[in-house]
C-alpha positions as CSV (number, residue, x, y, z in Angstrom):
1,M,49.5,2.1,-37.3
2,D,48.7,-1.5,-36.8
3,T,45.2,-3.0,-36.7
4,S,45.0,-3.8,-33.0
5,K,45.8,-0.1,-32.3
6,K,43.1,1.1,-34.5
7,L,40.6,-1.5,-32.9
8,G,41.6,-0.2,-29.5
9,R,40.9,3.4,-30.4
10,L,37.7,2.6,-32.1
11,C,36.4,0.8,-29.0
12,A,37.5,3.6,-26.6
13,T,35.8,6.2,-28.8
14,A,32.6,4.0,-28.7
15,L,32.7,3.7,-25.0
16,V,33.0,7.4,-24.5
17,A,30.1,7.9,-27.0
18,I,28.0,5.4,-24.9
19,G,29.0,7.2,-21.8
20,L,27.9,10.5,-23.0
21,A,24.7,9.4,-24.4
22,T,23.8,7.7,-21.1
23,A,24.7,11.0,-19.1
24,A,22.6,13.0,-21.4
25,T,19.6,10.6,-21.1
26,T,19.9,10.6,-17.3
27,A,20.2,14.3,-17.0
28,A,17.0,14.7,-19.3
29,G,15.0,12.4,-17.0
30,G,14.8,9.4,-19.2
31,I,16.3,6.3,-17.1
32,A,16.4,8.0,-13.6
33,S,12.6,8.7,-13.3
34,A,11.3,5.2,-12.8
35,Q,7.7,5.1,-11.6
36,P,6.7,3.2,-8.5
37,P,4.4,0.0,-9.1
38,T,0.7,0.4,-9.3
39,S,0.3,-2.1,-6.4
40,T,2.3,-3.2,-3.4
41,T,1.9,-5.8,-0.6
42,M,3.1,-5.0,2.8
43,T,3.0,-6.8,6.3
44,C,2.8,-5.0,9.7
45,S,2.3,-6.4,13.1
46,S,0.5,-5.4,16.4
47,L,-0.3,-7.0,19.7
48,N,-3.7,-8.6,19.8
49,P,-6.3,-6.6,21.9
50,L,-7.2,-9.9,23.6
51,F,-4.3,-10.4,26.0
52,W,-4.6,-14.1,25.9
53,A,-4.5,-14.5,22.0
54,P,-1.6,-14.3,19.7
55,S,-0.1,-11.2,18.1
56,F,-1.3,-10.1,14.7
57,T,0.6,-10.0,11.4
58,W,-1.4,-8.2,8.7
59,T,-0.9,-8.6,5.0
60,V,-2.1,-5.4,3.3
61,T,-2.2,-5.0,-0.4
62,A,-2.7,-1.3,-1.8
63,S,-3.5,-1.1,-5.4
64,S,-4.2,1.7,-8.0
65,G,-8.0,1.8,-8.8
66,A,-11.1,3.9,-8.8
67,S,-14.0,4.7,-6.6
68,R,-16.9,7.1,-6.2
69,P,-16.6,9.7,-3.4
70,P,-19.8,9.8,-1.2
71,G,-22.7,11.2,-3.0
72,G,-20.6,11.4,-6.3
73,S,-21.4,9.7,-9.7
74,V,-18.1,10.0,-11.3
75,L,-15.2,7.5,-10.6
76,E,-12.1,9.2,-9.0
77,P,-8.4,7.7,-9.1
78,S,-8.0,6.0,-5.5
79,I,-5.9,3.7,-3.4
80,L,-7.9,0.3,-2.9
81,L,-6.9,-1.8,0.0
82,S,-7.5,-5.5,0.8
83,G,-5.7,-7.8,3.2
84,N,-6.0,-10.5,5.9
85,N,-4.1,-11.7,8.9
86,E,-2.8,-15.0,10.0
87,L,-5.2,-15.7,12.7
88,P,-6.9,-19.1,12.1
89,V,-10.5,-19.1,10.8
90,P,-12.8,-20.2,13.5
91,P,-14.7,-23.6,13.1
92,G,-18.1,-23.3,11.3
93,G,-21.1,-24.4,12.9
94,L,-25.0,-24.0,13.0
95,F,-24.7,-21.0,15.6
96,P,-21.9,-18.5,15.6
97,S,-19.6,-18.9,18.5
98,I,-20.5,-16.9,21.4
99,G,-17.6,-16.0,23.5
100,P,-14.7,-13.7,24.3
101,N,-12.8,-14.0,20.9
102,W,-14.5,-11.3,18.9
103,Y,-12.9,-8.5,17.2
104,G,-13.6,-4.9,15.8
105,T,-11.6,-3.3,13.2
106,R,-11.2,0.1,11.3
107,L,-8.3,1.5,9.5
108,F,-7.2,4.9,8.2
109,V,-4.8,6.0,5.4
110,D,-2.6,9.1,5.8
111,W,-1.4,10.0,2.2
112,T,0.4,12.6,0.2
113,N,0.2,12.9,-3.5
114,R,3.6,13.8,-4.9
115,A,2.3,14.9,-8.2
116,N,0.0,17.7,-6.9
117,G,1.2,18.1,-3.2
118,V,-2.3,17.3,-1.9
119,S,-2.5,15.1,1.3
120,G,-5.2,13.8,3.5
121,R,-6.7,11.1,5.8
122,S,-9.4,8.6,4.9
123,F,-11.3,6.2,7.2
124,S,-12.7,2.9,6.6
125,D,-16.1,1.5,7.5
126,E,-16.0,0.1,11.1
127,V,-16.8,-3.4,11.6
128,A,-17.5,-5.2,15.1
129,L,-18.0,-8.5,16.7
130,Q,-16.1,-10.5,14.2
131,Q,-14.4,-13.8,15.0
132,K,-11.7,-13.3,12.4
133,P,-11.0,-9.5,11.6
134,G,-10.1,-8.4,8.0
135,I,-9.6,-5.3,6.1
136,P,-12.7,-3.2,6.1
137,I,-13.8,-1.2,2.9
138,N,-11.8,1.9,2.5
139,R,-12.0,4.7,-0.1
140,T,-8.7,6.9,-0.4
141,L,-9.4,9.4,-3.0
142,S,-5.8,10.4,-3.6
143,G,-6.0,11.5,-7.3
144,A,-3.6,10.3,-10.0
145,G,0.2,10.3,-9.5
146,T,2.7,8.9,-7.1
147,V,1.3,8.6,-3.8
148,D,3.1,8.0,-0.4
149,F,0.8,6.4,2.2
150,T,0.6,5.0,5.8
151,V,-2.1,2.5,6.5
152,T,-3.0,2.1,10.2
153,V,-5.2,-0.9,11.1
154,Q,-6.8,-0.6,14.5
155,T,-8.1,-3.8,16.1
156,G,-9.9,-3.9,19.4
157,A,-11.8,-6.3,21.6
158,G,-15.2,-6.6,20.2
159,W,-15.2,-3.1,19.0
160,W,-12.2,-1.2,17.4
161,L,-12.1,1.2,20.3
162,I,-11.8,-1.4,23.2
163,N,-8.1,-1.9,24.0
164,S,-7.2,-0.8,20.5
165,Q,-3.9,-2.0,19.1
166,N,-2.4,-0.4,15.9
167,A,-0.5,-2.1,13.0
168,V,1.2,0.3,10.8
169,C,2.3,-0.2,7.1
170,R,4.0,2.4,4.8
171,G,4.2,2.2,1.0
172,T,4.4,4.2,-2.3
173,I,2.5,3.3,-5.3
174,T,1.5,5.1,-8.7
175,V,-2.3,5.8,-8.9
176,V,-3.3,5.9,-12.7
177,P,-6.1,8.1,-13.9
178,A,-9.6,6.7,-13.6
């Protein structure tokens, strides 16, 4: 047998061995079980509750973190939210602007932890009479693991409940132990 045929058989044997090793690793859960990131940034839109003002596009960042439950002293694995929208910041002045361009905001998070099958809904603090709405403080005590979630940002005229408009963002992150 000549050298080129031996080299060809050696390469074919090596490729078969690599293919079998890859299949075994994938079947054992090695490569195929990639974890979602520990944070994600999403955008979602809604109409403005003030009919004369432009629509909202919210940018919401969800990150793995830890927070204390109400009345608790121990930190628990949580989804932490932050974000903003593209509305212009009102001009500064000696007195706050008194007029019809105030907003109220709250949000809630529906979540399911794939690791333990637990799901729930968390509500944020409610803020009112803001000239530029933002993401209120939210504590989503989801536990550690891969968590699917839906964030709903409710924005109203003055208070979140007046002509409330919803922006909905969805994502998945890995929440790490506290």
